[in-house]
ZADOTI-747664 format. One record per residue: residue number from 1; residue in three letters; chain; x, y, z of N, C-alpha, C, CB in turn. Coordinates in steps of 0.2 Angstrom, whole numbers, padded with zeros to 4 digits. Glycine has a CB too. Example, Ala and Ser with C-alpha at 12.3 -4.5 7.8 and 13.67 -1.06 7.14 Angstrom:
<kolfis>
+-----+-----+-------+-------+-------+-------+-------+-------+-------+-------+-------+-------+-------+-------+-------+
|   n | res | chain |  n_xx |  n_yy |  n_zz | ca_xx | ca_yy | ca_zz |  c_xx |  c_yy |  c_zz | cb_xx | cb_yy | cb_zz |
+-----+-----+-------+-------+-------+-------+-------+-------+-------+-------+-------+-------+-------+-------+-------+
|   1 | Ala |     A |  0066 | -0028 |  0039 |  0062 | -0022 |  0039 |  0066 | -0016 |  0039 |  0057 | -0022 |  0045 |
|   2 | Ser |     A |  0064 | -0011 |  0035 |  0068 | -0005 |  0036 |  0064 |  0000 |  0039 |  0070 | -0003 |  0029 |
+-----+-----+-------+-------+-------+-------+-------+-------+-------+-------+-------+-------+-------+-------+-------+
</kolfis>
This chain:
<kolfis>
+-----+-----+-------+-------+-------+-------+-------+-------+-------+-------+-------+-------+-------+-------+-------+
|   n | res | chain |  n_xx |  n_yy |  n_zz | ca_xx | ca_yy | ca_zz |  c_xx |  c_yy |  c_zz | cb_xx | cb_yy | cb_zz |
+-----+-----+-------+-------+-------+-------+-------+-------+-------+-------+-------+-------+-------+-------+-------+
|   1 | Met |     A | -0005 | -0033 |  0096 |  0001 | -0036 |  0096 |  0006 | -0032 |  0094 |  0000 | -0041 |  0091 |
|   2 | Ala |     A |  0011 | -0032 |  0097 |  0018 | -0027 |  0096 |  0024 | -0030 |  0094 |  0020 | -0023 |  0103 |
|   3 | Val |     A |  0028 | -0027 |  0090 |  0035 | -0031 |  0089 |  0040 | -0025 |  0090 |  0036 | -0034 |  0081 |
|   4 | Lys |     A |  0044 | -0028 |  0095 |  0050 | -0023 |  0096 |  0055 | -0023 |  0091 |  0053 | -0025 |  0103 |
|   5 | Thr |     A |  0059 | -0018 |  0090 |  0063 | -0018 |  0085 |  0068 | -0013 |  0086 |  0060 | -0018 |  0079 |
|   6 | Cys |     A |  0073 | -0013 |  0083 |  0080 | -0008 |  0085 |  0081 | -0005 |  0078 |  0087 | -0013 |  0088 |
|   7 | Ile |     A |  0081 |  0002 |  0078 |  0081 |  0006 |  0072 |  0088 |  0011 |  0074 |  0073 |  0009 |  0070 |
|   8 | Asn |     A |  0091 |  0014 |  0069 |  0096 |  0019 |  0070 |  0092 |  0026 |  0068 |  0102 |  0018 |  0065 |
|   9 | Ile |     A |  0092 |  0031 |  0072 |  0089 |  0037 |  0070 |  0094 |  0042 |  0073 |  0081 |  0038 |  0074 |
|  10 | Pro |     A |  0095 |  0047 |  0068 |  0101 |  0052 |  0069 |  0099 |  0057 |  0075 |  0103 |  0057 |  0063 |
|  11 | Asp |     A |  0104 |  0058 |  0080 |  0102 |  0061 |  0086 |  0098 |  0067 |  0086 |  0108 |  0062 |  0089 |
|  12 | Asp |     A |  0099 |  0072 |  0081 |  0095 |  0078 |  0081 |  0086 |  0077 |  0080 |  0098 |  0083 |  0075 |
|  13 | Ile |     A |  0085 |  0072 |  0075 |  0079 |  0069 |  0074 |  0076 |  0067 |  0080 |  0080 |  0065 |  0068 |
|  14 | Phe |     A |  0081 |  0062 |  0084 |  0077 |  0058 |  0089 |  0076 |  0065 |  0095 |  0082 |  0051 |  0092 |
|  15 | Asn |     A |  0081 |  0068 |  0096 |  0079 |  0074 |  0101 |  0073 |  0078 |  0099 |  0085 |  0080 |  0101 |
|  16 | Asp |     A |  0073 |  0080 |  0093 |  0067 |  0084 |  0091 |  0060 |  0080 |  0092 |  0068 |  0087 |  0084 |
|  17 | Ala |     A |  0060 |  0074 |  0091 |  0054 |  0069 |  0091 |  0052 |  0069 |  0099 |  0057 |  0062 |  0089 |
|  18 | Lys |     A |  0058 |  0068 |  0104 |  0056 |  0067 |  0111 |  0053 |  0074 |  0114 |  0061 |  0065 |  0115 |
|  19 | Lys |     A |  0055 |  0079 |  0110 |  0052 |  0086 |  0113 |  0044 |  0086 |  0111 |  0056 |  0092 |  0109 |
|  20 | Leu |     A |  0042 |  0083 |  0106 |  0035 |  0083 |  0103 |  0031 |  0077 |  0107 |  0036 |  0081 |  0096 |
|  21 | Ser |     A |  0034 |  0073 |  0109 |  0030 |  0067 |  0113 |  0034 |  0064 |  0118 |  0028 |  0062 |  0108 |
|  22 | Asp |     A |  0031 |  0062 |  0124 |  0035 |  0058 |  0129 |  0034 |  0050 |  0126 |  0031 |  0058 |  0138 |
|  23 | Asn |     A |  0030 |  0049 |  0121 |  0029 |  0041 |  0120 |  0032 |  0040 |  0113 |  0022 |  0039 |  0121 |
|  24 | Phe |     A |  0039 |  0039 |  0113 |  0042 |  0038 |  0107 |  0039 |  0033 |  0102 |  0049 |  0036 |  0108 |
|  25 | Ser |     A |  0038 |  0028 |  0105 |  0034 |  0022 |  0101 |  0028 |  0025 |  0097 |  0032 |  0015 |  0105 |
|  26 | Ser |     A |  0024 |  0028 |  0101 |  0017 |  0030 |  0098 |  0020 |  0034 |  0093 |  0012 |  0033 |  0104 |
|  27 | Leu |     A |  0025 |  0039 |  0094 |  0026 |  0044 |  0089 |  0028 |  0041 |  0081 |  0032 |  0049 |  0092 |
|  28 | Val |     A |  0032 |  0036 |  0083 |  0034 |  0032 |  0077 |  0029 |  0029 |  0074 |  0040 |  0027 |  0078 |
|  29 | Thr |     A |  0025 |  0025 |  0077 |  0019 |  0022 |  0075 |  0014 |  0026 |  0071 |  0016 |  0019 |  0080 |
|  30 | Glu |     A |  0014 |  0032 |  0073 |  0009 |  0036 |  0070 |  0012 |  0040 |  0063 |  0007 |  0043 |  0077 |
|  31 | Ala |     A |  0019 |  0040 |  0065 |  0023 |  0043 |  0059 |  0022 |  0037 |  0052 |  0031 |  0045 |  0062 |
|  32 | Leu |     A |  0023 |  0031 |  0054 |  0023 |  0026 |  0049 |  0017 |  0025 |  0047 |  0024 |  0020 |  0052 |
|  33 | Arg |     A |  0012 |  0025 |  0051 |  0005 |  0025 |  0047 |  0003 |  0030 |  0043 |  0000 |  0024 |  0051 |
|  34 | Glu |     A |  0006 |  0036 |  0045 |  0004 |  0041 |  0040 |  0008 |  0041 |  0033 |  0007 |  0049 |  0043 |
|  35 | Tyr |     A |  0015 |  0038 |  0033 |  0020 |  0038 |  0028 |  0016 |  0031 |  0023 |  0029 |  0035 |  0032 |
|  36 | Met |     A |  0014 |  0027 |  0026 |  0010 |  0021 |  0023 |  0005 |  0023 |  0019 |  0008 |  0017 |  0027 |
|  37 | Arg |     A |  0000 |  0027 |  0023 | -0006 |  0030 |  0020 | -0005 |  0034 |  0014 | -0010 |  0034 |  0024 |
|  38 | Lys |     A |  0000 |  0038 |  0014 |  0002 |  0043 |  0008 |  0005 |  0037 |  0002 |  0010 |  0048 |  0011 |
|  39 | Lys |     A |  0009 |  0033 |  0004 |  0012 |  0028 | -0001 |  0006 |  0025 | -0005 |  0016 |  0022 |  0001 |
|  40 | Lys |     A |  0001 |  0022 | -0001 | -0005 |  0020 | -0004 | -0008 |  0024 | -0008 | -0010 |  0018 |  0002 |
|  41 | Ile |     A | -0010 |  0029 | -0006 | -0012 |  0034 | -0011 | -0009 |  0036 | -0017 | -0013 |  0040 | -0009 |
|  42 | Gln |     A | -0002 |  0036 | -0016 |  0002 |  0038 | -0022 |  0002 |  0032 | -0027 |  0009 |  0040 | -0020 |
|  43 | Lys |     A |  0002 |  0026 | -0025 |  0001 |  0020 | -0028 | -0006 |  0019 | -0032 |  0003 |  0013 | -0022 |
|  44 | Ala |     A | -0011 |  0021 | -0028 | -0017 |  0022 | -0032 | -0018 |  0026 | -0037 | -0022 |  0023 | -0029 |
|  45 | Leu |     A | -0015 |  0033 | -0036 | -0015 |  0038 | -0041 | -0011 |  0037 | -0047 | -0013 |  0045 | -0038 |
|  46 | Ser |     A | -0006 |  0033 | -0047 | -0001 |  0032 | -0052 | -0004 |  0027 | -0056 |  0007 |  0029 | -0050 |
|  47 | Ser |     A | -0009 |  0023 | -0054 | -0012 |  0017 | -0058 | -0017 |  0020 | -0062 | -0014 |  0011 | -0054 |
|  48 | Phe |     A | -0020 |  0026 | -0061 | -0026 |  0028 | -0065 | -0023 |  0030 | -0072 | -0030 |  0035 | -0063 |
|  49 | Gly |     A | -0027 |  0027 | -0077 | -0027 |  0028 | -0084 | -0022 |  0023 | -0087 | -0024 |  0035 | -0085 |
|  50 | Lys |     A | -0019 |  0018 | -0083 | -0016 |  0013 | -0086 | -0020 |  0008 | -0090 | -0012 |  0009 | -0082 |
|  51 | Trp |     A | -0027 |  0007 | -0088 | -0031 |  0003 | -0092 | -0034 |  0006 | -0098 | -0034 |  0000 | -0089 |
|  52 | Glu |     A | -0035 |  0012 | -0098 | -0039 |  0016 | -0104 | -0035 |  0014 | -0110 | -0040 |  0024 | -0103 |
|  53 | Lys |     A | -0030 |  0013 | -0111 | -0026 |  0012 | -0118 | -0027 |  0005 | -0120 | -0017 |  0015 | -0117 |
|  54 | Arg |     A | -0029 |  0001 | -0116 | -0030 | -0007 | -0118 | -0037 | -0008 | -0123 | -0031 | -0011 | -0112 |
|  55 | Glu |     A | -0037 | -0012 | -0127 | -0043 | -0013 | -0131 | -0048 | -0017 | -0127 | -0042 | -0016 | -0137 |
|  56 | Glu |     A | -0046 | -0022 | -0122 | -0051 | -0026 | -0119 | -0052 | -0023 | -0113 | -0049 | -0033 | -0118 |
|  57 | Thr |     A | -0058 | -0025 | -0111 | -0059 | -0023 | -0103 | -0055 | -0027 | -0097 | -0067 | -0025 | -0101 |
|  58 | Ser |     A | -0056 | -0025 | -0092 | -0053 | -0028 | -0087 | -0056 | -0035 | -0085 | -0053 | -0024 | -0080 |
|  59 | Gly |     A | -0063 | -0035 | -0086 | -0066 | -0042 | -0085 | -0065 | -0047 | -0091 | -0074 | -0042 | -0085 |
|  60 | Asp |     A | -0064 | -0045 | -0097 | -0062 | -0049 | -0103 | -0054 | -0052 | -0101 | -0061 | -0043 | -0111 |
|  61 | Ile |     A | -0050 | -0047 | -0099 | -0043 | -0050 | -0097 | -0044 | -0055 | -0091 | -0039 | -0045 | -0094 |
|  62 | Val |     A | -0048 | -0054 | -0086 | -0048 | -0060 | -0080 | -0051 | -0065 | -0083 | -0051 | -0057 | -0074 |
|  63 | Asn |     A | -0056 | -0064 | -0087 | -0060 | -0071 | -0089 | -0054 | -0076 | -0094 | -0068 | -0070 | -0094 |
|  64 | Lys |     A | -0050 | -0073 | -0098 | -0044 | -0075 | -0102 | -0039 | -0079 | -0097 | -0041 | -0069 | -0106 |
|  65 | Met |     A | -0039 | -0075 | -0092 | -0033 | -0078 | -0087 | -0036 | -0085 | -0084 | -0031 | -0072 | -0081 |
|  66 | Arg |     A | -0042 | -0084 | -0082 | -0046 | -0090 | -0080 | -0046 | -0096 | -0084 | -0054 | -0088 | -0078 |
|  67 | Glu |     A | -0048 | -0094 | -0091 | -0048 | -0099 | -0096 | -0040 | -0102 | -0096 | -0051 | -0096 | -0105 |
|  68 | Lys |     A | -0035 | -0098 | -0097 | -0028 | -0101 | -0096 | -0026 | -0106 | -0092 | -0024 | -0096 | -0095 |
|  69 | Asp |     A | -0029 | -0104 | -0086 | -0028 | -0108 | -0079 | -0032 | -0113 | -0078 | -0030 | -0104 | -0074 |
|  70 | Lys |     A | -0037 | -0113 | -0083 | -0043 | -0120 | -0083 | -0047 | -0120 | -0077 | -0040 | -0127 | -0083 |
|  71 | Arg |     A | -0048 | -0114 | -0075 | -0052 | -0113 | -0069 | -0059 | -0113 | -0071 | -0050 | -0106 | -0064 |
|  72 | Arg |     A | -0064 | -0116 | -0067 | -0070 | -0117 | -0068 | -0075 | -0112 | -0064 | -0072 | -0123 | -0067 |
|  73 | Asn |     A | -0072 | -0105 | -0065 | -0076 | -0100 | -0061 | -0081 | -0097 | -0066 | -0071 | -0094 | -0058 |
|  74 | Ala |     A | -0086 | -0095 | -0063 | -0091 | -0092 | -0067 | -0090 | -0086 | -0070 | -0096 | -0090 | -0063 |
|  75 | Asp |     A | -0092 | -0084 | -0077 | -0090 | -0078 | -0080 | -0093 | -0073 | -0076 | -0092 | -0078 | -0087 |
|  76 | Arg |     A | -0090 | -0069 | -0073 | -0093 | -0063 | -0069 | -0093 | -0056 | -0072 | -0089 | -0062 | -0064 |
|  77 | His |     A | -0091 | -0057 | -0079 | -0090 | -0050 | -0082 | -0097 | -0049 | -0086 | -0084 | -0050 | -0088 |
|  78 | Arg |     A | -0101 | -0054 | -0087 | -0107 | -0054 | -0091 | -0112 | -0052 | -0087 | -0109 | -0060 | -0095 |
+-----+-----+-------+-------+-------+-------+-------+-------+-------+-------+-------+-------+-------+-------+-------+
</kolfis>
């Protein structure tokens, strides 16, 4: 499935892009995929170490959240 959209691109960037590829849509799609891949990596890297300062394990935190919401899920941490 594809979605048509309208975006504004500066003329110089558009002209340089057209020199690189005859299929502008494919070029933009490839560029967006690469951009999103890099953003996901940055997000993952920025989260490293955020849990190490907590006294509780992530499993303990999840189990407390389940208790708070009165969920009857199995205690998967044990």
